[in-house]
Structure formats: structure tokens, C-alpha cells
KOLDOBA-947485 format. One line per 10 residues: number of its first residue (from 1); their letters; for each residue x, y, z of C-alpha. Coordinates in nm, 3 decimals. Example, Ala and Ser with C-alpha at 12.3 -4.5 7.8 and 13.67 -1.06 7.14 Angstrom:
BEGIN
1	as	1.230 -0.450 0.780  1.367 -0.106 0.714 .
This chain:
BEGIN
1	mtlaspaaws	3.598 -9.837 3.217  3.325 -10.092 3.248  3.103 -10.137 2.943  2.737 -10.222 2.992  2.608 -10.542 2.843  2.502 -10.503 2.481  2.162 -10.623 2.562  2.116 -10.340 2.797  2.222 -10.083 2.524  1.916 -10.177 2.326 .
11	cptstlaalt	1.704 -9.990 2.582  1.771 -9.625 2.624  1.705 -9.628 3.001  1.978 -9.896 3.050  2.197 -9.702 2.817  2.160 -9.394 3.025  2.254 -9.568 3.345  2.557 -9.743 3.199  2.697 -9.442 3.028  2.628 -9.219 3.322 .
21	lalaaltaal	2.850 -9.449 3.547  3.105 -9.488 3.273  3.135 -9.114 3.211  3.134 -9.033 3.585  3.416 -9.282 3.651  3.616 -9.145 3.359  3.573 -8.783 3.495  3.688 -8.883 3.849  3.998 -9.070 3.726  4.131 -8.765 3.546 .
31	paraqpaada	4.410 -8.566 3.720  4.373 -8.198 3.774  4.604 -8.113 3.485  4.355 -8.288 3.252  4.082 -8.035 3.315  4.005 -7.997 2.934  3.944 -8.364 2.913  3.706 -8.346 3.217  3.516 -8.061 3.037  3.480 -8.276 2.735 .
41	aaqarheffv	3.355 -8.565 2.940  3.103 -8.338 3.105  2.991 -8.203 2.765  2.961 -8.561 2.634  2.744 -8.659 2.927  2.517 -8.355 2.865  2.483 -8.433 2.492  2.401 -8.797 2.582  2.122 -8.688 2.827  1.969 -8.460 2.566 .
51	geayyrngdy	1.977 -8.746 2.316  1.802 -8.972 2.569  1.525 -8.716 2.623  1.455 -8.694 2.246  1.468 -9.074 2.219  1.197 -9.111 2.482  0.978 -8.854 2.307  1.016 -9.040 1.974  1.220 -8.772 1.796  1.478 -9.014 1.671 .
61	qqaiihyqra	1.637 -8.769 1.420  1.727 -8.521 1.705  1.834 -8.808 1.922  2.086 -8.916 1.650  2.234 -8.568 1.640  2.305 -8.552 2.009  2.423 -8.922 2.041  2.674 -8.857 1.763  2.797 -8.530 1.940  2.844 -8.732 2.263 .
71	halkphpavl	3.043 -8.995 2.068  3.262 -8.737 1.901  3.352 -8.586 2.245  3.406 -8.930 2.418  3.378 -9.230 2.190  3.195 -9.529 2.336  3.052 -9.824 2.143  2.726 -9.828 2.325  2.639 -9.483 2.177  2.679 -9.629 1.829 .
81	ynvaqcferl	2.428 -9.899 1.922  2.182 -9.632 2.031  2.235 -9.441 1.697  2.163 -9.767 1.505  1.848 -9.818 1.715  1.727 -9.470 1.608  1.801 -9.531 1.241  1.617 -9.871 1.265  1.305 -9.694 1.411  1.318 -9.434 1.127 .
91	gqldhaseqy	1.317 -9.722 0.877  1.660 -9.631 0.733  1.790 -9.981 0.758  2.100 -9.916 0.547  2.225 -9.655 0.796  2.124 -9.873 1.082  2.325 -10.156 0.951  2.627 -9.923 0.904  2.607 -9.820 1.276  2.557 -10.172 1.400 .
101	erylrehpaa	2.870 -10.277 1.212  3.069 -9.990 1.366  2.943 -10.100 1.705  3.076 -10.453 1.641  3.415 -10.321 1.511  3.464 -10.089 1.817  3.341 -10.356 2.068  3.470 -10.693 1.946  3.374 -10.866 2.271  3.014 -10.752 2.267 .
111	adraevaarv	2.798 -11.016 2.431  2.520 -10.977 2.172  2.759 -10.991 1.879  2.584 -11.283 1.712  2.240 -11.122 1.756  2.356 -10.785 1.602  2.536 -10.956 1.309  2.217 -11.168 1.237  2.015 -10.845 1.238  2.246 -10.678 0.987 .
121	arfrrlpsrv	2.229 -10.988 0.763  1.849 -10.992 0.781  1.837 -10.618 0.683  2.055 -10.694 0.376  1.816 -10.966 0.256  1.501 -10.757 0.271  1.327 -10.689 -0.064  1.269 -10.326 -0.178  0.925 -10.198 -0.274  0.961 -10.027 -0.607 .
131	aissdpagaa	0.703 -9.802 -0.777  0.735 -9.731 -1.154  0.539 -9.477 -1.350  0.547 -9.320 -1.694  0.402 -9.027 -1.886  0.184 -9.136 -2.058  0.086 -9.448 -1.872  0.050 -9.792 -2.019  0.416 -9.850 -2.105  0.540 -10.209 -2.086 .
141	vaidgetrgv	0.799 -10.261 -1.801  1.087 -10.504 -1.826  1.324 -10.563 -1.532  1.657 -10.737 -1.605  1.510 -10.840 -1.946  1.188 -10.993 -1.805  0.845 -10.831 -1.867  0.673 -10.751 -1.537  0.368 -10.549 -1.635  0.264 -10.196 -1.753 .
151	tplvlelppg	0.289 -9.861 -1.586  0.190 -9.761 -1.326  0.348 -10.064 -1.148  0.435 -10.140 -0.790  0.630 -10.450 -0.701  0.910 -10.584 -0.470  1.256 -10.658 -0.595  1.538 -10.849 -0.426  1.852 -10.668 -0.313  2.113 -10.602 -0.578 .
161	dhrvevrlgd	2.155 -10.405 -0.902  1.878 -10.411 -1.155  1.791 -10.257 -1.498  1.448 -10.118 -1.553  1.341 -10.053 -1.911  0.998 -9.910 -2.033  0.861 -9.909 -2.388  0.544 -9.751 -2.534  0.444 -9.828 -2.892  0.701 -9.715 -3.148 .
171	rpaqaqplrc	0.865 -9.462 -2.928  1.229 -9.521 -2.826  1.262 -9.727 -2.514  1.411 -9.576 -2.197  1.603 -9.750 -1.924  1.736 -9.664 -1.576  1.963 -9.850 -1.339  1.832 -9.935 -0.989  2.012 -10.059 -0.680  1.804 -10.220 -0.406 .
181	ahgrpaylsf	1.935 -10.269 -0.066  1.804 -10.303 0.300  1.445 -10.297 0.203  1.480 -9.927 0.093  1.175 -9.816 -0.119  1.244 -9.669 -0.460  1.048 -9.474 -0.715  1.130 -9.451 -1.088  0.954 -9.213 -1.337  0.981 -9.201 -1.712 .
191	slaappgrlv	0.873 -8.944 -1.966  0.775 -9.101 -2.291  0.619 -8.794 -2.457  0.630 -8.815 -2.838  0.906 -8.603 -3.000  0.770 -8.300 -3.195  0.728 -8.297 -3.569  0.768 -7.996 -3.804  0.528 -7.793 -4.014  0.629 -7.615 -4.331 .
201	vrppngegae	0.398 -7.369 -4.494  0.531 -7.245 -4.827  0.267 -7.175 -5.081  0.435 -7.056 -5.412  0.229 -6.747 -5.441  0.164 -6.670 -5.063  0.472 -6.498 -4.935  0.361 -6.273 -4.647  0.041 -6.466 -4.589  -0.076 -6.497 -4.228 .
211	vrldgelvgy	-0.033 -6.838 -4.073  -0.254 -6.940 -3.796  -0.237 -7.269 -3.590  -0.539 -7.371 -3.377  -0.672 -7.014 -3.400  -0.349 -6.841 -3.309  -0.141 -6.618 -3.532  0.209 -6.780 -3.532  0.381 -6.608 -3.827  0.378 -6.536 -4.201 .
221	apyeselaag	0.463 -6.748 -4.502  0.710 -6.881 -4.565  0.669 -7.041 -4.213  0.854 -7.339 -4.063  0.856 -7.454 -3.698  0.847 -7.749 -3.463  0.499 -7.855 -3.362  0.360 -8.098 -3.113  0.259 -8.429 -3.285  -0.117 -8.458 -3.344 .
231	rhlleiglag	-0.398 -8.291 -3.531  -0.402 -7.912 -3.577  -0.612 -7.655 -3.753  -0.411 -7.465 -4.012  -0.534 -7.130 -4.149  -0.369 -6.926 -4.424  -0.490 -6.588 -4.519  -0.367 -6.337 -4.784  -0.554 -6.025 -4.915  -0.696 -6.094 -5.248 .
241	cepvrrfvtv	-0.700 -6.474 -5.208  -0.944 -6.729 -5.078  -0.856 -6.821 -4.719  -0.733 -7.169 -4.653  -0.866 -7.369 -4.357  -0.784 -7.738 -4.309  -0.672 -7.980 -4.051  -0.313 -8.119 -4.071  -0.185 -8.421 -3.885  0.177 -8.379 -3.761 .
251	vagatasfal	0.358 -8.708 -3.704  0.631 -8.725 -3.432  0.977 -8.682 -3.588  0.826 -8.608 -3.937  0.753 -8.299 -4.145  0.412 -8.197 -4.268  0.407 -7.947 -4.559  0.153 -7.716 -4.721  0.286 -7.605 -5.060  -0.037 -7.560 -5.267 .
261	plrrragada	-0.083 -7.215 -5.448  -0.345 -6.993 -5.298  -0.657 -6.933 -5.511  -0.732 -6.581 -5.613  -1.069 -6.448 -5.473  -1.335 -6.431 -5.741  -1.371 -6.078 -5.879  -1.027 -5.962 -5.756  -0.807 -5.778 -6.004  -0.554 -5.995 -6.188 .
271	iavltdgpdp	-0.226 -5.828 -6.105  0.099 -5.980 -6.145  0.414 -5.826 -5.998  0.756 -5.926 -6.099  0.894 -5.956 -5.744  1.003 -6.301 -5.629  0.748 -6.424 -5.882  0.758 -6.601 -6.223  1.021 -6.470 -6.463  0.905 -6.228 -6.736 .
281	ftlvrravqg	0.922 -6.488 -7.014  0.686 -6.716 -6.820  0.440 -6.436 -6.771  0.449 -6.336 -7.144  0.387 -6.695 -7.236  0.092 -6.723 -7.002  -0.052 -6.397 -7.138  -0.027 -6.519 -7.500  -0.189 -6.846 -7.411  -0.469 -6.672 -7.226 .
291	rleaegfasw	-0.385 -6.831 -6.903  -0.249 -6.543 -6.701  -0.414 -6.576 -6.368  -0.392 -6.373 -6.054  -0.090 -6.479 -5.846  -0.197 -6.301 -5.531  0.108 -6.073 -5.542  -0.074 -5.740 -5.490  -0.367 -5.580 -5.293  -0.544 -5.252 -5.325 .
301	ivgglggaha	-0.519 -5.014 -5.027  -0.756 -4.728 -4.963  -0.799 -4.519 -4.651  -0.783 -4.176 -4.480  -0.511 -3.947 -4.363  -0.461 -3.708 -4.077  -0.179 -3.501 -3.939  0.001 -3.161 -3.948  0.293 -3.004 -4.107  0.544 -2.717 -4.059 .
311	rsstsydtgi	0.717 -2.505 -4.316  1.036 -2.302 -4.317  0.852 -1.997 -4.462  0.541 -1.810 -4.372  0.230 -2.014 -4.436  -0.133 -1.986 -4.333  -0.198 -2.359 -4.389  -0.237 -2.525 -4.051  -0.338 -2.877 -4.105  -0.339 -3.183 -4.327 .
321	gglvlgiefl	-0.612 -3.441 -4.389  -0.715 -3.633 -4.686  -0.729 -3.970 -4.871  -0.474 -4.232 -4.960  -0.505 -4.475 -5.254  -0.245 -4.736 -5.349  -0.138 -5.082 -5.433  0.066 -5.308 -5.205  0.300 -5.585 -5.319  0.357 -5.883 -5.084 .
331	rradlhldll	0.371 -5.657 -4.788  0.714 -5.547 -4.912  0.639 -5.226 -5.087  0.355 -5.016 -5.215  0.282 -4.741 -5.467  0.048 -4.475 -5.316  -0.120 -4.148 -5.403  -0.194 -3.909 -5.111  -0.451 -3.639 -5.163  -0.401 -3.380 -4.897 .
341	apapvqvsmg	-0.591 -3.079 -4.768  -0.608 -2.779 -4.718  -0.741 -2.659 -5.053  -0.623 -2.642 -5.316  -0.545 -3.004 -5.297  -0.182 -3.108 -5.254  -0.085 -3.431 -5.422  0.195 -3.662 -5.307  0.294 -3.974 -5.499  0.551 -4.217 -5.377 .
351	sriylttgrv	0.643 -4.559 -5.263  0.687 -4.710 -4.916  0.963 -4.974 -4.897  0.898 -5.209 -4.604  1.202 -5.329 -4.422  1.026 -5.643 -4.284  0.713 -5.847 -4.381  0.580 -5.915 -4.030  0.288 -5.771 -3.856  0.481 -5.455 -3.760 .
361	rpfvkvgwtm	0.663 -5.318 -4.059  0.902 -5.026 -4.057  0.933 -4.848 -4.387  1.120 -4.576 -4.576  0.936 -4.347 -4.815  1.049 -4.178 -5.137  0.834 -3.975 -5.380  0.743 -3.627 -5.506  0.478 -3.375 -5.414  0.276 -3.114 -5.602 .
371	gsrrkpdrsg	0.068 -2.842 -5.455  0.028 -2.482 -5.366  0.112 -2.232 -5.086  -0.001 -1.882 -5.010  0.233 -1.599 -5.108  0.403 -1.429 -4.822  0.230 -1.098 -4.921  -0.099 -1.283 -4.935  -0.159 -1.156 -5.287  -0.227 -1.511 -5.422 .
381	rwfgmglegg	-0.080 -1.859 -5.439  0.233 -2.018 -5.585  0.211 -2.365 -5.736  0.511 -2.581 -5.663  0.666 -2.926 -5.703  0.939 -3.100 -5.495  1.086 -3.421 -5.372  0.989 -3.607 -5.059  1.164 -3.856 -4.832  1.105 -4.002 -4.486 .
391	gglavdatrw	1.008 -4.304 -4.292  0.753 -4.464 -4.055  0.582 -4.767 -3.924  0.287 -4.970 -4.055  0.096 -5.213 -3.831  -0.140 -5.480 -3.963  -0.430 -5.440 -3.716  -0.620 -5.714 -3.885  -0.597 -5.901 -4.213  -0.770 -5.615 -4.390 .
401	lvlfgqvsvv	-0.688 -5.305 -4.174  -0.338 -5.133 -4.184  -0.245 -4.848 -3.956  0.056 -4.632 -4.032  0.236 -4.318 -3.921  0.512 -4.136 -4.099  0.738 -3.835 -4.089  0.886 -3.690 -4.410  1.063 -3.394 -4.539  0.954 -3.210 -4.860 .
411	yagdlnytva	1.149 -2.951 -5.045  0.948 -2.775 -5.319  1.012 -2.497 -5.562  0.741 -2.257 -5.682  0.677 -2.277 -6.051  0.460 -1.964 -6.123  0.657 -1.689 -5.955  0.733 -1.385 -6.178  1.033 -1.178 -6.229  0.878 -0.907 -6.021 .
421	esdlphgylq	0.859 -1.151 -5.734  1.216 -1.265 -5.769  1.309 -1.087 -5.440  1.057 -1.304 -5.245  1.152 -1.651 -5.127  1.008 -1.899 -5.382  1.122 -2.227 -5.240  1.008 -2.380 -4.916  1.088 -2.674 -4.675  0.792 -2.875 -4.541 .
431	vpvlfgaclr	0.781 -3.141 -4.269  0.454 -3.337 -4.284  0.370 -3.566 -3.993  0.098 -3.804 -4.118  -0.103 -4.095 -3.969  -0.362 -4.295 -4.138  -0.573 -4.615 -4.165  -0.607 -4.811 -4.484  -0.821 -5.105 -4.590  -0.641 -5.376 -4.779 .
441	l	-0.879 -5.501 -5.047 .
């Protein structure tokens, strides 16, 4: 097989002629029993022609694919030279150098050996254009220990291994390794965002207080969370206490705290509840000294009721509506009085024990009830008393408005039935379903 001169392989037209003759000669020299080899040669010739067409049209990536297929079917050093030419035109000088070196290894007697070797050596000496950026910008850049400017920075670096380090203020420095070769461009990016700080809101008398940051409700005291470094608006609100509104500055990696007691709103009732508060002896001492102040533990609640009920015995009472009054402790429990219709008024007293202290608070209810019901023979009313138990859900619609719904079961016994009425049922089971809205004062 006669190999075309290496200089000719640098031009695709010459390459086509040389390889066409070489592949044709190779196909003609094959005996009949080597038909598979002849088919491979024909396929290689086809792939080479397709690669040539792509090369002429400037689609070097597709040309590489078909040149490499031709070389895999029938290896020929000149094809490697054409592949190197494509990579060089694509600007991928590292791949071009690799293909040129393969060409020289597979064709040691190439006439242009010195020229190709010099080209590879020139590629290896080319500097690389490097772009360095950081977020935020303005970070000092040091390369191999030498300060070179601030981000964003674009510069050229010689081939070889380098270490790029950026530093901004008192934030930890960051570094990345960089290898430059064959003039290949490089881009490095660094994120120098400040680490978050922490905010702790723990007023001694404000458990359950709403905590807002920059106008958004984020939780209830005691509250602790990571927060972006910077200046933030902190708002703390608790029924019966003066709202707190102040700016806090959170430092990266540090903790900002709010631990001041909340001030009781002027004119609010001074009520102290011994739940997670001062011990009894401290309260007595304060009272004796005349310094017992409101601790913000409790709030009045007043609102309306609606709903319906069912009884296990005959009843002509078909609905419930009325008024609720009570006092709430730290959003954990309340004592309430429900005044229910129809007339005569039915009174229910009890306590709701809240299972959580968040905005949505499921609760269980225990209490007792007193009221009346019409006698089955409609000759009058019995007055009765019984126990009540159940559960429900309270939702803090706003700082002052609470919505709730509950289902309970009441068993009551009639108190004024006579011996003559002993054959009549004088106990009843009642299932009230209530919903209401209350103001927290």
C-alpha cells in the first residue's frame, strides 16, 4: 500500500485521492475467500467519503465521527491526520495534539514528521485564558500565592498546574486547583456568601407569643432558628402585653438573642398563673412587697357559640346558640363558661387543654353541665346536671381572634323528678356539636 505524502494529508481533497487509491488497491488485492475483508474496506471507503463531505461543509464534529469509523474498519495513519486537523479547527488543541501524536506513532517515516512534532510542541506552550468570578464580587484573587487582582478577573496563565485562591473580608478563603494545557480556556466560580447566624427569642414571660421576622409569622416563643446575616425587623406579640417591634442585627456565625420580659399592657388585669412561671414562694413575696406585676400569662376570651345537639331521649330542643366567656393560659389551657340556648339557659363549665401551642391547636375538653329538658309527656321540665367530655380544634385567625369547633358527649341526670315519675326515663345522653369565635383580650 502506498501512503500519500503527509503534506498532502493536510488538505482533505488530497486525502480523498490518496485514500481512494489505497483502499481500491487493497480491495483488488484481496482473494475471493476474503470477501468480509473486502466488505470492510468498502464500508471504510464509504465512511471516509462521508467524512470528507462534512469536512468541506465545515461540520468538523461530524467529520471526526466518520473519519474514526473509517479508521476502525481499515486503519490508516492519514485518517488520524485528518482527525487532528478537525480538532484543530474546532479549537480543541489538546485532542488535536493527541491525534497528531498517534499519526506520528503509526507512521514513523512521515515526511512531515518534524513539522507535525513542532506543531504539537507549540500547542503545549500556548497560555490559557482564565476567567475567575465570585459571589459577591470584589474578592482578592491569588494564583500560586501571588495576588493578581479582584473578581471578576480575566487573565492568561502558562500551561501547568496552578492553585487559585480567593478571599473576601473576614470570610474563610476558598481555593481550587487548575490545570492549564494547550491554550484551553477555563472558568472558575466561587461562592463566598456569608454563613447564617442564629436568632433566639426567649422572653421569660412570653411563652406562646407570636414571633414575626420582616413582617412574616415564623413561629411562637420560645423560638430559635438560623437566619441570614444582616438587619431584620423582629416583632413579638402576646395578648395582654405591649407589642415589641425592633430591628436586630444578625452576625454571620453568631447568635442574636431577645430575652427581655414583655411589658403588660396598661389597664390589663394583673393575673398570675402558676404554670411554667415563678414558684409560689416568689409570688407570695412579691405580693407582700406590693410588687406583684402582670406576667402576661393569661388573657380573657369572650365570643359567641353556634351548633346543634342530639339526645338519646325525646326532646323538642332543636338547636344551640349562645355566649362563651373564659380565661386562657399561655395558649395551653383555658377555663370557660358556655351559656347555651334554647331557654331556659343551659350552662356548661369546663376546661380545654391544648395539645400544642402553635397557631392550630387541637384540644381535649372536660367539664360539667347544668340545664333543663322537656319531660317526655310535655307536662313540664326536668332540671339536670351531668359530666361532659370531648375534643376539638382551635385556630388563631389573628392575634386577637380565635376560632374553634368541638364535639363532646354529655350524660346528665334529672334532679327534680318525682316518685310518681319514676317509671319515666330521667337520665339522658346528649351530643353537642359546637363552633364559635372568641376575642382574646
